[in-house]
DSSP file (Angstrom, degrees, kcal/mol; ACC not computed):
  #  RESIDUE AA STRUCTURE BP1 BP2  ACC     N-H-->O    O-->H-N    N-H-->O    O-->H-N    TCO  KAPPA ALPHA  PHI   PSI    X-CA   Y-CA   Z-CA
    1    1 A M     >        0   0    0      0, 0.0     4,-2.8     0, 0.0     5,-0.3   0.000 360.0 360.0 360.0 -47.0    4.9  -22.9   -2.3
    2    2 A N  H  >  +     0   0    0      1,-0.2     4,-2.0     2,-0.2     5,-0.1   0.841 360.0  51.5 -57.2 -36.3    3.2  -20.4   -4.2
    3    3 A R  H  > S+     0   0    0      2,-0.2     4,-2.4     1,-0.2    -1,-0.2   0.907 110.9  48.0 -68.3 -41.4    3.6  -17.8   -1.4
    4    4 A K  H  > S+     0   0    0      2,-0.2     4,-2.6     1,-0.2    -2,-0.2   0.941 113.2  48.0 -68.6 -46.3    7.3  -18.5   -1.1
    5    5 A L  H  X S+     0   0    0     -4,-2.8     4,-2.6     1,-0.2    -1,-0.2   0.915 111.5  50.2 -64.6 -38.3    7.8  -18.1   -4.8
    6    6 A S  H  X S+     0   0    0     -4,-2.0     4,-2.3    -5,-0.3    -1,-0.2   0.923 110.4  49.9 -63.5 -42.2    5.8  -14.9   -4.8
    7    7 A D  H  X S+     0   0    0     -4,-2.4     4,-2.4     2,-0.2    -2,-0.2   0.924 110.6  49.8 -60.0 -45.6    7.9  -13.6   -2.1
    8    8 A L  H  X S+     0   0    0     -4,-2.6     4,-2.0     1,-0.2    -2,-0.2   0.898 111.0  49.4 -66.3 -40.3   11.0  -14.5   -3.9
    9    9 A I  H  X S+     0   0    0     -4,-2.6     4,-2.4     2,-0.2    -1,-0.2   0.917 109.5  52.0 -63.6 -43.7    9.7  -12.8   -7.1
   10   10 A D  H  X S+     0   0    0     -4,-2.3     4,-2.3     1,-0.2    -2,-0.2   0.895 108.3  51.1 -55.5 -44.1    8.8   -9.7   -5.1
   11   11 A E  H  X S+     0   0    0     -4,-2.4     4,-1.7     2,-0.2    -1,-0.2   0.870 109.9  50.1 -63.0 -40.8   12.4   -9.6   -3.7
   12   12 A M  H  <>S+     0   0    0     -4,-2.0     5,-2.8     2,-0.2    -2,-0.2   0.891 110.6  49.0 -67.4 -39.3   13.9   -9.9   -7.2
   13   13 A I  H ><5S+     0   0    0     -4,-2.4     3,-1.5     3,-0.2    -2,-0.2   0.919 108.9  53.6 -66.5 -42.7   11.7   -7.0   -8.5
   14   14 A H  H 3<5S+     0   0    0     -4,-2.3    -1,-0.2     1,-0.3    -2,-0.2   0.889 111.6  44.5 -55.6 -40.9   12.7   -4.9   -5.6
   15   15 A H  T 3<5S-     0   0    0     -4,-1.7    -1,-0.3    -5,-0.1    -2,-0.2   0.342 114.2-120.2 -87.8   5.2   16.3   -5.5   -6.4
   16   16 A E  T < 5 +     0   0    0     -3,-1.5     2,-0.5     1,-0.2    -3,-0.2   0.905  48.5 172.4  54.8  47.5   15.6   -4.8  -10.1
   17   17 A I      < -     0   0    0     -5,-2.8    -1,-0.2    -6,-0.1    -2,-0.1  -0.779  29.2-127.4 -85.8 125.5   16.8   -8.3  -11.2
   18   18 A G     >  -     0   0    0     -2,-0.5     4,-2.5     1,-0.1     5,-0.1  -0.279  18.4-113.2 -69.8 160.8   16.1   -9.0  -14.8
   19   19 A I  H  > S+     0   0    0      1,-0.2     4,-2.9     2,-0.2     5,-0.2   0.822 113.1  56.1 -69.1 -32.3   14.3  -12.1  -15.8
   20   20 A K  H  > S+     0   0    0      2,-0.2     4,-1.8     1,-0.2    -1,-0.2   0.931 112.8  42.1 -66.2 -42.8   17.2  -13.7  -17.7
   21   21 A L  H  > S+     0   0    0      2,-0.2     4,-3.1     1,-0.2     5,-0.3   0.929 114.1  53.5 -60.4 -47.6   19.4  -13.5  -14.5
   22   22 A A  H  X S+     0   0    0     -4,-2.5     4,-2.6     1,-0.2     5,-0.2   0.939 112.1  42.9 -58.1 -48.7   16.5  -14.5  -12.3
   23   23 A L  H  X S+     0   0    0     -4,-2.9     4,-2.6     1,-0.2    -1,-0.2   0.876 112.8  53.3 -67.1 -34.6   15.8  -17.7  -14.4
   24   24 A R  H  X S+     0   0    0     -4,-1.8     4,-2.8    -5,-0.2    -2,-0.2   0.960 111.7  44.4 -63.7 -52.7   19.4  -18.5  -14.7
   25   25 A E  H  X S+     0   0    0     -4,-3.1     4,-2.5     2,-0.2     5,-0.2   0.897 114.8  48.7 -65.1 -39.5   20.0  -18.3  -10.9
   26   26 A V  H  X S+     0   0    0     -4,-2.6     4,-3.1    -5,-0.3     5,-0.2   0.976 113.6  47.8 -60.9 -51.9   16.7  -20.4  -10.2
   27   27 A E  H  X S+     0   0    0     -4,-2.6     4,-2.6     1,-0.2     5,-0.2   0.908 113.2  46.8 -57.1 -44.9   17.7  -22.9  -12.7
   28   28 A A  H  X S+     0   0    0     -4,-2.8     4,-2.4    -5,-0.2    -1,-0.2   0.916 114.0  46.8 -63.6 -43.6   21.3  -23.2  -11.4
   29   29 A M  H  X S+     0   0    0     -4,-2.5     4,-2.6    -5,-0.2    -2,-0.2   0.903 112.4  51.3 -69.7 -40.0   20.2  -23.5   -7.7
   30   30 A Y  H  X S+     0   0    0     -4,-3.1     4,-2.6    -5,-0.2     5,-0.2   0.966 112.0  44.3 -61.8 -51.2   17.6  -26.1   -8.6
   31   31 A I  H  X S+     0   0    0     -4,-2.6     4,-2.7    -5,-0.2     5,-0.2   0.929 113.7  53.0 -58.0 -44.3   20.0  -28.3  -10.5
   32   32 A Q  H  X S+     0   0    0     -4,-2.4     4,-2.4    -5,-0.2    -1,-0.2   0.902 109.2  47.1 -59.0 -41.8   22.5  -27.9   -7.7
   33   33 A K  H  X S+     0   0    0     -4,-2.6     4,-2.6     2,-0.2    -1,-0.2   0.917 113.4  48.6 -66.6 -41.9   20.1  -28.9   -5.0
   34   34 A V  H  X S+     0   0    0     -4,-2.6     4,-1.6     2,-0.2    -2,-0.2   0.928 112.4  49.8 -62.4 -42.8   18.9  -32.0   -7.2
   35   35 A L  H  <>S+     0   0    0     -4,-2.7     5,-3.3     1,-0.2     6,-0.4   0.924 110.9  49.2 -58.2 -47.3   22.6  -32.9   -7.7
   36   36 A S  H ><5S+     0   0    0     -4,-2.4     3,-1.9     1,-0.3    -1,-0.2   0.915 107.7  54.0 -65.1 -41.2   23.3  -32.6   -4.0
   37   37 A Y  H 3<5S+     0   0    0     -4,-2.6    -1,-0.3     1,-0.3    -2,-0.2   0.840 114.1  41.9 -60.3 -30.7   20.3  -34.8   -3.2
   38   38 A H  T ><5S-     0   0    0     -4,-1.6     3,-2.0    -3,-0.3    -1,-0.3   0.103 117.1-113.6-102.5  22.0   21.6  -37.5   -5.5
   39   39 A Q  T < 5S-     0   0    0     -3,-1.9    33,-0.3     1,-0.3    -3,-0.2   0.826  74.0 -51.1  51.1  38.3   25.2  -37.0   -4.3
   40   40 A G  T 3 <S+     0   0    0     -5,-3.3     2,-0.7     1,-0.2    -1,-0.3   0.522  92.1 150.2  78.0   6.3   26.4  -35.7   -7.5
   41   41 A N    <>  -     0   0    0     -3,-2.0     4,-2.3    -6,-0.4    -1,-0.2  -0.611  29.4-165.1 -70.6 109.5   25.0  -38.6   -9.6
   42   42 A I  H  > S+     0   0    0     -2,-0.7     4,-2.7     1,-0.2     5,-0.3   0.921  84.1  52.1 -63.0 -45.3   24.3  -37.1  -13.0
   43   43 A T  H  > S+     0   0    0      2,-0.2     4,-2.4     1,-0.2    -1,-0.2   0.933 113.9  43.2 -60.1 -50.0   22.1  -40.0  -14.3
   44   44 A L  H  > S+     0   0    0      1,-0.2     4,-2.1     2,-0.2    -1,-0.2   0.924 115.7  49.8 -65.1 -42.0   19.8  -40.0  -11.2
   45   45 A A  H  X S+     0   0    0     -4,-2.3     4,-2.3     2,-0.2    -1,-0.2   0.864 109.9  48.5 -60.5 -41.0   19.7  -36.2  -11.2
   46   46 A A  H  X>S+     0   0    0     -4,-2.7     5,-2.2     2,-0.2     4,-0.6   0.888 109.1  54.9 -69.7 -38.2   18.8  -36.0  -14.9
   47   47 A D  H ><5S+     0   0    0     -4,-2.4     3,-1.0    -5,-0.3    -2,-0.2   0.944 111.3  45.1 -55.5 -48.6   16.1  -38.7  -14.3
   48   48 A Q  H 3<5S+     0   0    0     -4,-2.1    -2,-0.2     1,-0.3    -1,-0.2   0.885 113.9  48.2 -63.9 -42.1   14.5  -36.5  -11.5
   49   49 A L  H 3<5S-     0   0    0     -4,-2.3    -1,-0.3    -5,-0.2    -2,-0.2   0.482 111.1-124.7 -78.3  -1.2   14.8  -33.4  -13.6
   50   50 A N  T <<5S+     0   0    0     -3,-1.0     2,-0.3    -4,-0.6    -3,-0.2   0.881  70.7 110.2  55.5  45.8   13.2  -35.2  -16.6
   51   51 A M  S   <S-     0   0    0     -5,-2.2    -1,-0.2    -6,-0.1    -2,-0.1  -0.933  76.4 -87.7-137.6 164.6   16.1  -34.5  -19.1
   52   52 A H     >  -     0   0    0     -2,-0.3     4,-2.2     1,-0.1     5,-0.2  -0.375  36.4-122.1 -64.0 145.5   18.7  -36.4  -20.8
   53   53 A R  H  > S+     0   0    0      1,-0.2     4,-2.9     2,-0.2     5,-0.2   0.879 114.0  54.9 -62.1 -36.1   22.0  -36.7  -18.8
   54   54 A N  H  > S+     0   0    0      2,-0.2     4,-2.0     1,-0.2    -1,-0.2   0.898 107.1  50.4 -65.5 -36.5   23.9  -35.0  -21.7
   55   55 A T  H  > S+     0   0    0      2,-0.2     4,-2.4     1,-0.2    -1,-0.2   0.914 111.9  48.3 -58.2 -47.4   21.5  -32.0  -21.5
   56   56 A L  H  X S+     0   0    0     -4,-2.2     4,-2.4     1,-0.2    -2,-0.2   0.938 109.9  50.2 -62.0 -45.9   22.1  -31.9  -17.8
   57   57 A T  H  X S+     0   0    0     -4,-2.9     4,-1.9     1,-0.2    -1,-0.2   0.888 111.2  49.8 -62.0 -35.7   25.9  -32.0  -18.2
   58   58 A R  H  X S+     0   0    0     -4,-2.0     4,-2.6     2,-0.2    -1,-0.2   0.900 110.8  50.1 -70.5 -36.4   25.8  -29.2  -20.8
   59   59 A K  H  X S+     0   0    0     -4,-2.4     4,-2.5     2,-0.2    -2,-0.2   0.852 108.2  53.5 -59.3 -41.3   23.6  -27.2  -18.3
   60   60 A I  H  <>S+     0   0    0     -4,-2.4     5,-2.6     2,-0.2     4,-0.3   0.893 112.7  43.0 -55.7 -47.1   26.1  -27.8  -15.6
   61   61 A Q  H  <5S+     0   0    0     -4,-1.9     3,-0.4     3,-0.2    -2,-0.2   0.917 116.6  47.2 -72.3 -43.5   28.9  -26.5  -17.8
   62   62 A N  H  <5S+     0   0    0     -4,-2.6    -2,-0.2     1,-0.2    -3,-0.2   0.833 116.9  42.0 -65.9 -37.6   26.9  -23.5  -19.1
   63   63 A L  T  <5S-     0   0    0     -4,-2.5    -1,-0.2    -5,-0.2    -2,-0.2   0.442 108.1-126.8 -92.5  -0.6   25.7  -22.5  -15.7
   64   64 A E  T   5 +     0   0    0     -3,-0.4     2,-0.4    -4,-0.3    -3,-0.2   0.940  45.2 171.9  57.2  48.7   29.1  -23.1  -14.1
   65   65 A I      < -     0   0    0     -5,-2.6     2,-1.2    -6,-0.2    -1,-0.2  -0.740  35.6-130.4 -94.0 142.4   27.7  -25.4  -11.5
   66   66 A D    >   -     0   0    0     -2,-0.4     3,-1.6     1,-0.2     4,-0.3  -0.738  22.6-174.5 -91.6  96.6   30.2  -27.3   -9.3
   67   67 A K  G >  S+     0   0    0     -2,-1.2     3,-0.6     1,-0.3    -1,-0.2   0.632  79.4  67.8 -69.4 -11.1   28.8  -30.8   -9.5
   68   68 A M  G >  S+     0   0    0      1,-0.2     3,-1.3     2,-0.2    -1,-0.3   0.695  84.0  72.4 -77.1 -18.5   31.5  -31.9   -6.9
   69   69 A K  G <  S+     0   0    0     -3,-1.6    -1,-0.2     1,-0.3    -2,-0.2   0.794  95.5  53.3 -66.3 -27.1   29.6  -29.8   -4.3
   70   70 A G  G <  S+     0   0    0     -3,-0.6     2,-0.3    -4,-0.3    -1,-0.3   0.548  89.9  95.2 -88.3  -5.7   26.9  -32.5   -4.3
   71   71 A R    <   -     0   0    0     -3,-1.3     2,-0.3   -31,-0.1   -31,-0.1  -0.618  68.0-135.1 -90.3 144.3   29.2  -35.5   -3.7
   72   72 A S              0   0    0    -33,-0.3    -2,-0.1    -2,-0.3    -1,-0.0  -0.659 360.0 360.0 -94.2 155.1   29.8  -36.9   -0.2
   73   73 A G              0   0    0     -2,-0.3    -1,-0.2     0, 0.0    -2,-0.0   0.454 360.0 360.0 107.9 360.0   33.2  -37.8    1.2
């Protein structure tokens, strides 16, 4: 995992991506993946992310994450 993360950071540096954007993108993708894993269930995703569901809901709104992407059907 450290090698993959190091490669990702090298790529971001190469493309001159600032740390604020990099952190925002990583956080958004991580949350989206966890939501997808839990089929859009905010409570289960929040538990796995170790945060309150209201905090997760606010992050979903602020990061403009499509929580419906994670739902099956």
